[in-house]
N, C-alpha and C positions, 0 to 999 in steps of 0.2 A: 495516566497523566490528566490533568485538569487545567483549563485556563480560565482565569477570571478576567473580565474585561469591563472597563468604563468606557462609554462611548461619547466622543464629541462629534462635531459636524464634519470632521475629516477622517477619523479613523478610530480604532479601538486601541485604547492603552491597556496592555495585558500584563498579568502575573501568572506564572506557570507553577503549579505544584506537582513535584515528581517524587518518587521514592528516592531516598539518599543514594541508593546503589547506582541510580541512573543520573545523578547530578552532573557527571562529567560531559553529558550531552550539551549542557549550557553552562559549563564552567566559566565563572566570572561574570556571568549575565546578571545585572541587578534585578531583573524581573523574576528570578528563580526563587522559589521557596520549596523546601523538602520535608518529607516525613520519613520515619523508620518503618520499613515494611517487613523485612525479613522473609520468612517463608510465607507463601500465600495461605491465608486461612482467616479465621474470625479476628484474631488479634491485629493482623495487618489492615483488615477492613475498618476496624475500630480506630486505628491509628491514623488511617487515611481520613475518616470522617471527622475526627477531632481537629486535625490539622486544617481541613477545609473550613470547618466551623469558625476556628480562631482567625484564619486569614480573611474569611468573609466579613468577620466583625471589625477587622482592621481596615480593609479596603472598601467595604460597602460597594459591591460590584453592581453593575446594571445587568451583566449576563455572567453566568457560570456555565462552562462547557465540560462536558464529561466524555472521556475518550474510552472506547473498548469495554468489553465485558466486565472487567474487574471493578469498574466504577459504577456499575448499576445499582448496587445496594446504597452506595452514597447518594446517588441521585434520588433513589426513593426516600431516604431519610431526609435529605434536603427539602424535598417537596412536602413531606408530611410534617416536618418540624418548623419548616420556614426559616430556619436560622434566625430565630428571634423575630424582630420586627421587619427584617429585610425580606423582600420578596422579589428577588432577581429573576430574570428571564433564564429559564433552564434549557440547555441545548444538549442532546445526546448524539455522539458520532460513533457508530458501530465499528468501523474499519474491518468489515466482513462479519456476518452474523455467525456466531460461535456454532450454532446448530448444524452449519454446513459440514463440519468435520466429522459428524456422526451419522449413524444409520439406525433404522428401526426405533425401538422404544426410547432409547437414550436421545435420539434426535428430536423425537416428539417432546420429551420432557424439557430438554434445554430450549426448543422452540417455544413451548409454553411460558417458560420462565422469562426469557429475554423478550418475547413478544408482548408480554404483559408490563414488565418493569420499565421498558422504554417508554411506555405511555405516561410515565410521570413527568417527562419532559415537555416543554411547551412546543419544541420542534425537534424531530428526529432527522438528522442528516444522514443520507445514504451516499456513499463515496463512488458507487457505480450503478449503471442501469440495472445490473443483475441483483445487487443488493436491494435496490428499490422494489423490483419485481418479487423477491423472496418475501419482503415485508407486506407488499399488497396481497400476494396470493395466499399468504398465511394469515392475513387480517390482523397484523400486529397493530397494537394500540397506539394512539398518538397521531400527530400531524407530521407526515413524511414528506421531505423534500430531496432533491438530488443536487448534490455539489460534488462533481467528479474530482478525484485527486489531481494534484498538479505538483511540479517541481520548480525550483528556480532555475533561471538560464545559466548557462555555462560561459565561462570567459572566452575571448576570442583566440587566446594563444595556447589552446590544448593541443597536446602532441598527437600525431596520427601515425606514427611510424614505429610503435613498439615492436612490430613484427617484421621490420624491414629485412632481417636475415633470413626470413623464409617467405619470399614474395610469391611463390607459386602455391603456397598452402591456402586453404580456405579456413580462416580463423574464426572459430565459434567461441562465444562467451556465456558462462553461467554465473550468476551472482545471487548468493542467498545462503540461508541457514541449511544446514544438514539435517533436516527433519522430514517427517513423512509428508507434511503439507507441500513442500517444495518439489518433491519427486525426483531428487537427484539419483535415487536408486533405479528408477526407470531409464534415465538418461544413461546411466552407467551399464545398464544391461543392453540398451539399444546400440550403443556405440561400437561394440566389437562386432555386431552383426552387420554393419555396413562398412567397416574398414577395409575389407578385401576388395570391395567394389569402390571405395573412395579412400585410398591411402593418403590423399592429400588433406583430409579432414584433420584439424588440430583444434583441441578443446581446452580453453583456458578456465579454470574454476577458481573464483574468488569467493571465499566464504569458510564457514567452519561449523563445528558442532555447537549447538545451543540447547540447554536443557537436557531432553532426553535423546537428542540427536546423536549420531556418530558419524565418523569419517567412514566412507565406503572403501572398498578396494579399488583403486584407480587403475583402469586397464591402460596399455600402451596408447600414446597419442594424446594423453591428458596431462596438462601443466597445472598443478595444484598451487595457486599463488598464495592461498590463505587470505585473511582480510587485508585490504589496503586502506591507507588514509582517505578520509572523505575528499580531500582536495586532489587526490590522485586518481580517483576512479574514472573520471571522464576520459582520460587518456586511454584506458582500456576499451571503453565503449567505442571511442572514435577510431581505434585501431582495428577493432574486430569487424569482420564482415556481417556477422549477425549475432543476436542475443538468443539464447534458447531457454524456454521455460518448459518444464514438465509437471507443473503444479497440479495437485489433486483438487484444491479448492483455493480461492483467492477473494479479496475484495476488489481493489483495483491496485495491483502491485506497482510500487513506485519505479521498479527497474524498467518498466515499459516506457513510461514518459522520459525517464533518464536516458534510455538508449535513443528515443526519437529526438530528444533535444541535440544529440551528437550526430544525428543523420543516420543512425544505425538501425536497420530492419529487425524485426522481431519474428521469432518462430514459437508459437505457443499452442499449448494444449487447449482443446475445446471444452474447457471447464470454467464454470462461474462467469460465462459471457465474455472471456478474454478475447474471443475471436471477433467481438463486436467493437473492440477498442481501436481498430484500424480497418482499412479496406483491404481485403484479400488481394494479394498480388501486387498491391501498389505500395504499401508500407511494411508488409510482412506475410507471413504464411501461418495456417493453423492446421491441426491434425487431431483426430479422435485420440484420446489418451490410451495408449497401449504401446508396449515395447515394439511390436511390429510396425504399427502406423508411424511411430517416431522415427525408427530405422528407415522406413521408405521415404518419409519426408526429408530427412538428412541426406539420403542418397541422391535426391533430385536437386539439391541446392546448386545454384549456379553463381560463381563469384561475379561474373560480368553483370548479371542480372541484378544481383544484390547491390553492387556499386551504383547502378543506374537508378535504384530506388532511393538513394540517399537524400536527394533534393525534396522528394515528396515526404519523407520521414520528418525532416526538419520542419516543412511547412505544416504538417499535422500537429507538431509540438506547438508551434506558434499559435495556431487557430483554436486548439482544444485543450492543452495541458499547460498553459502559461499561468504564472503565479498572479498576474494582473487580473485575469479572469476569476481565479479562486478567491482572491481578496475581496473583489467586488460582490461575488455571491455570498461569501461568508458574512460580509457586513450586512447584506440584506436579510440573512437568516438571523443575525444578532437583533436587528431592528424590527423584525416581524413582518417584513414586507412580503407580499405575495410573490410567488415564483411560478412559472409556467413549465411544467414537466413535459409538455409534449413536443418540445423543440430540442435540437442538439445542444450539447455543452457549448457554452460561449454565447447562447442566445436565450438562455434559461427560463424556468419552472413550476409549481405545485398543483396537485389535485385538490 
């Protein structure tokens, strides 16, 4: 996805360019423009760049924002060709560096490609401290800043009683795609190992297979809810005792601030710096990513302790993951203002 923005003294007026297959995300929004992507490949990249070029000629944006790896070629072409006479400010947002999903020679190759192509941007926005560290450690090209992910607040009337019929159970929640990145297979293997010790554990799984993913064999004690509507997901967070992540790699997964905005503690794997997104024992817990470590972590969860952590979770959302903070920082990146990366999110950044 790309965003084109013109900036006035108050805010950015944005236009969003998406593949037509994703148009339902912003259905009816007058700011939406689309292009035909089809299967990922050279043809879809060409279609993407042509649509961007036409849209830029029409809108004459001050800023063009490129999101994720698939947009890197369009970024490079935009910088090289300058879209005619227009010279908009170019911003790239990685949403997790693609090389993190690979090892060995393939990881080095992907790292070399994305680490150089991102340098065509005027500013590279990293969505987590871990992403920024990867870019710095590997000497990725370009001017890198940190703007942590955030999510909108939730309405005040969200239900918290979905599991009222099982008040003695400890209700855990998993939300995500069924693919290797999200590690649902690890969670499914760990759960049976702990059920004899903790028969009160109940896992609710919201999600489904995407692309190459597939649904696992769910053991007893698992409630597969499939996907739920966007305006219904908060009642699942708020009713659950904790959110569990078993991800192998991430940027800054939105499910973490979504859980926190509902006062729900998180239990995360110690991958991609996710354990640094909260204070251990105050808003959640972390564990080394393995079936054994996850099983042990689940076995020690205490419902009373988790419930006592809820006010701290909500406070962390308000101080670190609010949209007002994100909007202010993104506008600073749009305008090219200096940012101080040495301070926590909410008091922000750059080197």
